N, C-alpha and C positions, 0 to 999 in steps of 0.2 A: 404194207405200213398201215398202223391204224392214224385215222383222223384225215388221210389226205384222198381228195375225190379224183383226182385223175392219176395219181402214181407217178409223178414228174420226177421224185428223189426219194431215196431210201431215208430210214430212219437215222441212219448213221451221217448221210450227207445233210440232211436237215438240221443234226443236233450241231456238226462241225460248223454250218453256215450260222446258227445263233451264236456260236460261242465266238465266232469271227466277229460278228456283229458287236457282241459284250464289248469285245477287245477294242473295237473301234469308239466305244462311248456310247453306243447306241441304249436308249432306255426300254426297258420291258416292253413297255406299249409300241414303243417304234419296231422292237423286233419281231412282237406278235404280228402286228400291222403286216409286215414285210413278208413275213411266212405266209399270212392269208394271201395276201394280194399275189404274192409269185408262184406260189404251189398249191393254191386251193387247199391250205390244212385248216382243218376246223378249228374254230377259236378256242377250243377246249384243249386242242394239242398243240396250239402255238403257243397260249401262254405256260403251259407247261415247259414245252421247248425254251421258251424265254426265260424261263425260271432256272434252266440248266439241268433238269431232271429227265431221267428215262421214266417210262411207266412205272417201272419197279422203284424206282426211288421216290417218284410222287406217292405211291401207295406206304413204303416204308416211311416217310414224314407223314402221310395222315395217320399211321397206325402209333406214332410216337406222340401225334397231339390227341387222338380219340383212340385209347386203346380197348375201350368196351366196345368199339364199333369198326373192326378191323376189314379192311380192304385189300385187294390183289392188284397185281398188274393188270389182270384180265378187267376188273372192274373198271379200272381207267380206261382200257381200250374201249369197252363197251360205250361210256360216256361221250367218249370222242368220236365214236363212229356215228352217233345218234346225230341227226334224223334218218340215216339210212336203215334200211331193213336189217341190218346187221349188228345196228346198235341198241342201246337200253335208253330210255329217257331218264335223265337224272332229276332227283326229286329236288323242291325248293332248299331243302335242308343239305344235300349233297352240293348244290350250287353254293351255297354260301360258305361251306367249309372249303370248296375248290377255291373261291374266291379268296379266302383268308389263307390259304396255303401259297397262292400264286402272288397276292399282293394286287388284287385289283378288285373290280367291282362286278357283281353278277352279270349286269348288262353286256360286258365285256365277253364273257362266257357264251354269251348268246348272239353276239351279233352276225354269226353267219346264218341263221333261221330266221331272222327278221322278215323277211319278205314270204315266209312259207305259211305265215297265218297262224291264228292262236291255236289250232290244233295240232300244231308241231310244239307247243311250249308245254313246260312242265305243267301237270294239271293243276297245282296249286297255283302257278300264274296266270294259266288261261283262264280258269273260272274266278279268281280272285282279284285278277288283273296283274298288271307287270309293274314296271317301275316306271315313274313319271318325272314329277318336277322336282328340282333338287335344290337346296339351300346351300349351296347348290342341291336345289332340293330334288328329289325324284318321290313323286307321288304315283301310285297306280293310276292306271287309265282304262277304264271300261272293264266288264267280266261278261260271263255267258248270260248275266241276269241283266246286264245293263252297259250301256256304251255312253262315253262322254261326247256329247255334242259342242261344247265349247268349254275352253279352262283358260280362265284369265287369273294373272298373277302378278302382284306389284311388289318388288323386293324395296325395301326401304334401308338401303345401304347407309344414308346420312345419318340415322339414329347411333346412338352409345352401343345400344344392343340391336342388331339389326332383326328385321322380321319381314315376312312375307304375308299378305294378305291376298289369297286366293279365293276366287269363285268359281264353281264348277256346276254346269249344266248337265243331267244324265237324263237319259231316255231310257225308260224300262223296256225290256224284251221279254217280260213274264207278265202273267196277272197275278197279284197278290205280293210285289215287292216290297218289304217291310223295313230293310236294312241295306246300307251300303258300308261293303266291307273292303277295306282297301289298306295302302301301305303309305307312308312316306320315308324319304330317305334323307340323311345329313351326313355326307361323307365327312370323315375325319379332314382338317386341313393339314399338310405336311410339317407345319410348323406348331401344330396343336400337341401339348404335351401333358395336357390334364389326364388324371387316372379314368376319370369318368367321362362318357360322351353321352350328354343326354339331348332332348328336344322337347320343348314346351308346345303344346297343342292346346288350342282353345276355339271351341266352335262357335262362330258369332251369329249363325242362322241357318235354319233347315232341317232343326231335330235336335237330338240328344247325343252327345259323346259318351259311349257306353263303355269302350273298353280300350287300353292302350298297352301294347305288349313290347317287347324289344328282342325279336328273334336271334337279333345279331348286334354287333357294335352300332352299326349304322342304319340299320332298317328299324323302323317303328311301324306297328300293325295297330290299327284303330277301326274302329265300328260307328257307325252313325244309325240309330234309330230314328225311322222316319214317323210322323205323327199320325198318318194315316197310309195304308196301304196303296201302292200304285198298281194302276191296270197297264196291259199292255200299250206302249206307245204315249203314256204319260210324261210329263217332264218334272223334273224337280232340282233345285238349286241349292247348295250348300256353299256357307263364307266359312273359310278356315283362316284361323291367325296363327301362324308358326314362328317360334323363336328360339334362338339360341341362347343358353343360359349365360349368364354376366360372364366375361373372362374366358369364353370358349370362343377358339376362333372358328371361321366358316370357310368352306372350300371357294374357290373364286370363279363361280358359274350358277346361273340359274338357267336350269334345261328340263326338256322333258322328252323322256325315251319311252314312247308307248309301246307297250306290249299287247295291248287290246285296242279295240277302235277308238279313235280320236278325230273327230271333223275339224274342229278349228281350235288354235291355240294363241294366245295374245299374251307376252310377258314385257314388261317394263321395269328398269332398276331407275332408282334415282340414288346417285352418288352425293357425297357431302362436297361442296363448292372446293373447299381446302385440299381436297386429295382425289382430283379425278384420275382414274385409271391411265397408266401409261399407254395401254392397247386395249381394244375391245373387239373380239371377234364374234363375227356371225356364223353361227353353227346350224346349216340349213340342211338337214337331212345328210349327216355325216358320220362315220363310225366312231364307237365310243372312245377309241384311243384319241381322237381330238381333244379330248378334255383333259389329257394329260401331256401329250407332246410339249416340248418348250417353245416350238415354234409350229401351230399347225399351218398347212396350207388351205387356208381359208379366207375368205373375204373379211377385211377391216369394217367396222361402222363407228360413226362419230358420235361422241357424246355432246349434246346441245348446250348452251351457255348456262343453263340451269342445274346442269348436272344429270339429264335424264337421257335415258335411251330406251327404243322400245320395237318389238319385233311382232311380226304376224304369218301363221303360217296354217295352211290347210290340208287337208287329206294326208295327214302323216302316215308315213310308212314304219311299219312295225320295227322296231328293234334299232332304230336309227335315232341320232341325236338332233334335236332342235333346240335352239336358244342362245344364249349370249356367255361368253367367256371373257374374263379381263384379266390386266396383269399391272 
């Protein structure tokens, strides 16, 4: 059985369980999390099963969507077996495509390898960083050339157009570091029906914003050129303003999912006094499925009388979710 670590159930048994859970009204994220927790199925296999596909059907769906880049059931199997010695590491493009097919985020497909260190991640993520702070912003956090010593973000949810002001202090791990190459993600809100999904980035301090690309609908890649190269051990701070365009809904969470070293993280949200959220959940090192479960089994936190809530984390574990979700 591809994707299982202990071999406690056959592929057919897992498919039947997933079908039964769907029949009971479980969401794809709930199904995937159940399969992972009870049977140690890899995250990539769990999301495929949650979708109701065999490996062959997943490959067929891939080929219908991207006929110029055909795959087989064996490709799907290799990606699901990774990071074991019998599997193959998927690239960031492969993960983007799988996330599109399965209706999830890239981080969901990597949640089973979060504790194994950056060397287990796809090369593009391990060296350019992974997914981090989400507007629900995820930005990348650390790379082979630098790591994040501290990350602070303030979400102004009380504005007509929500914006995040983030301050990141990085530490160079090499001599001659001249640019910070990273990502930020703005997942589409379930009720957002706008044809285009965009994000506005403005560097307020710490260098020159030189490139913005959009490799997938919710993922934005940017680079910051530094005024002077950094030496090994040097610190540098950049401040970024991120906004969703007018009329575009934002997902209801501000989180960090580090796939590179992140020592400290501080997140704060200010809600409009006229529209306090019904509930606010604390996400302190939980699986990515907690972002989508209707009622995640995590602690609640209280919004103060001014509409503010803040959280602080240290020594974040790779691949796990830290932050705030509201409803």
